[in-house]
N, C-alpha and C positions, 0 to 999 in steps of 0.2 A: 625485819620485815620480809615476808615472802612474796615473790612475784611469780605469777604463772605465765609461761610463754607457750604459745600454741605449738611451737616447734621443739622446744627443749624441756618443757615441763616446769616443775617448781624450782625456784632458785632463791636461796637465802641471800639477800642483798648485802654486800659489804657496806660498811658505814658511810664511805664517801658517796657511793651510788645511792644509798637510801636517802641521804640528805639532798643530793642533786636533783633527784626525780621530783622533789616537792617544789622546785623553783618555778618561777614564772616563765623563764626561758625554755625549760624542758616542757612545760605545759603547752607552750606555743607549738611545739613539734607534734603534739597530738592532732593538730589541725592542718598539718602539711603532709600530703600523701606521698607515697613512693612513686606514684604515677605523676603525670604532668598536671592532670585536672583533678579538682575535688571530687569526692565520691558522689555528690549529688548530680554530677554531670554524666556519670557512667551508668550503663545499662546492664552491667554484669555485677559480680560479687563485690564485697567490701574490700578495698585495697588498704593494706596496713599503712600506718602513719610513720613518719620519720622518728617518732617517739618509740614505736614498737621496734623499728629497725635499729635504732641506737641502743636499745636494751639488748637486742640480740647480738650486735657486734661486741658489746661490752661483755656479755656472757662468754662469747668465744675467746675474747681477749683474756678472760680469767683462766681459761683452760691453757692458753699459751703460757701464761705466767706460772701456773701450777707446774707445768712440765719443764720450766726453765727457771725455777725458783732461785737457784744458786746465783744466777746472773741478774735477775730482774725483781727479786722479792723486795728489795729495798725501795723500788720505785713503783710498787703496785698501785698506789692511789693515782699517780700521774698517768700510767698506762690505761687504767680503767676509766679515768675521767676523759682522756682523749678519745677513747673508743665510744664512750657514751655521748660525748658532745660533738662528734666529728661533723654532724649535719646541722648544728645549731646556728650556723651562719647561712643556711639555705634560705633563699628568698621565696616568696610565694610562687607556686607553679614550678617548683623544683628547678631542673636544669635549664629549661627554656627561660625561666625568670633570670637566670644567671647572665644570659646574653644582654639583657637590659641593665642589669646591675653593673656589668662591665662597662657599658656605655655611659651610665650616669655617674657611677662612683669610681670606676677604674679598677674594680676588684672582682674576683670570682667568689663563689660561696665560701670556700675555705678561707680565703684571705679576709672576707668580711666577718669572720668569726670573732676577731679581736674587737671590732666595732660593736658587734651584737652583745658581747658579754662584759665589756669594760664597764666598771662602776655599777655592776648589777648584783642581785642576790646570788647569782651563780659564782661570780668572782669572789664574793665574801665566803661562800661555802668552801670553795677551792682553797682559799687562804687558811681557813680553819683546819683543813686537813693537810696543810703543808705543801700545797700544790700551787705553783705560779701559773697564772693565765698565759703568760708569754711562752712557757714551756709546753702547755697544751697546744697552743697555736703552732709552734714549731713542729711538734709531732704530727698534727693533723695535716699541715701543708707539706709534709715530707721532707723537711729540712733538717732532720736529725738522722740522716742515713748512716749506717744501714738499719738502725733500730726501728726507724719509722716505716720501713718497708712492710712491716707486719700489719700496718694500718693504711699505708698510702702506697700500695703497689698494684699488682694485677691480681694475683691469687693472694688475697689478704682477708682479714676478718670482716672487713666491710663488704667485699664482694661475695664472700662465702654466705653471709647472712642475707644479703640483698637478693641474690638469685633464688635462694631457697624460699624466702618469704614471699616474693612476688609469684614464684611458681605455684606455691600452695594456694595463694589467694585467687589466682586467675584460673588455674586448671583443676582446682579442687582436690589435689593430691600432693603428697610430699615429693620433693625433688628426688631424682634417682641417685643422688650422692648424699653422703653423710657429713654435714659441716662440722659436727662434733669430732668425728674421727680425723678429719683433715686438720682442724685447728689443734687437736691434741698431738698431731704429728710434726708440728713446727718445732725445730730444734736449733738452738743457737750454737754454732760451731765455727771456730776460727774467725770470730768477729763478723759473722754473716748468718743469714737464715738458711736453713736446709729443711728438706722434707724427708721423713723416713720412707724407705722404699715401699713399705707395705701399703701406702695410701696412693700410689701412683695411679692405680686403676680408678680410684675415687676421683682423682683430679680429671681424668678423661670424662667421667660422668658429669662433673661440674661443667666442663666445657660444652657438653651436649645440652645440659639444662640451660646454660647461658644463651646458647644459640636459639633455643625454643622460646625463651622469654623475650629476647630482642626481636624475634620475628613477630611476636604479638605486639610489642611496643610500637614497632614501625608498620603495623598493619591496621586493618579496619576492625573495630570502630575507633580504637584509641588514637590513631594518627589523625583521623578526620576531626575528632573533637579537639585534639591538641592544636591542630593547624588553625581552626577557627579562633581558639582562645589566644593563640600567639598573634594572629592578625589584629584582634581587638586591642591587645596590649601594645602592639606596634603603632597602631593609630593614635593611642594615647601618648606614646613616647614622642611621636613626631609633632604633637601639639604641646610638648613640654609639660605633660600632666603626670609624669612619674617622678615625684620627688624622692629624696632619700628615705623619707618615712614610709613610703610604699613598700620598700623591701624589708621592713620590719614587721609587716602584717603577716597573718596566716592566709591560707588559701581562700577561706570564706570571706574574711574581711577584704581581701584584695579583689575578689569577685564583685562584692557589693560596691567597692570603691569605683571599679571600672564602669559600673552602671550609672555613675554620677559624672562621668567624663564627657567628652565631646559627643555630638549626636551620632556619628558613624560608629564609634566604639559602643555606645549605648545600644544602638540598633543591633549590632552584631552579637552582643552579649544576650540580648533578649531573644534573638533567633536561636542562639546556642542553647539557652535554657529551655 
């Protein structure tokens, strides 16, 4: 199966990735955006989904593996699966939804991954490819250091794709850095990750792009919309109207659910819409 990515072009999907993208759990991520609020609340361009981002992080991980095959070739399915599924535990409304997830369940999005995927079609597919769900969770939560640093660090495949994808969606132009070049420069040396010197200037460009993206996220209109949505969810939370099942919904299902909650939440959601 070929997959076309707006940032990276055509990609011939490895077997484990091809099978995972067909699952219900990956399909849910198509309806959770990289932004806080669903696209139907936004007045600017289409924000990519966590599905798009997961595919991008997975592609960059494949480049890391390719250039370090002697060390990680034997665990390729595990590394690709972890990169693809790293956001599968994300609650609706992304990171601000994690605040309420932590209050209700006692876990953040990464820790909730086990709950989301246990006894599901995704776990079955992982098993068929010789990958244990518990190992995926350990990698995603950064508990397999230093190996997991390539996915759960600062400059990692997650953040390389996240900034580039958000930048392209919001500003209508590719980011000033090349995520493919940086990912291809990850080298496993002396039981730690290193970067080849030739990409240092690219890393500085990544830092500049990240600053620009976060200025947008914490600016108007995104912050105003996010604040209204957060307040509506908080009102539902204080009325004990956010059960565990709420955090398994996608953005649109969660938005519709909030419209059925207490009157103050309903009114705020209607005003927001």
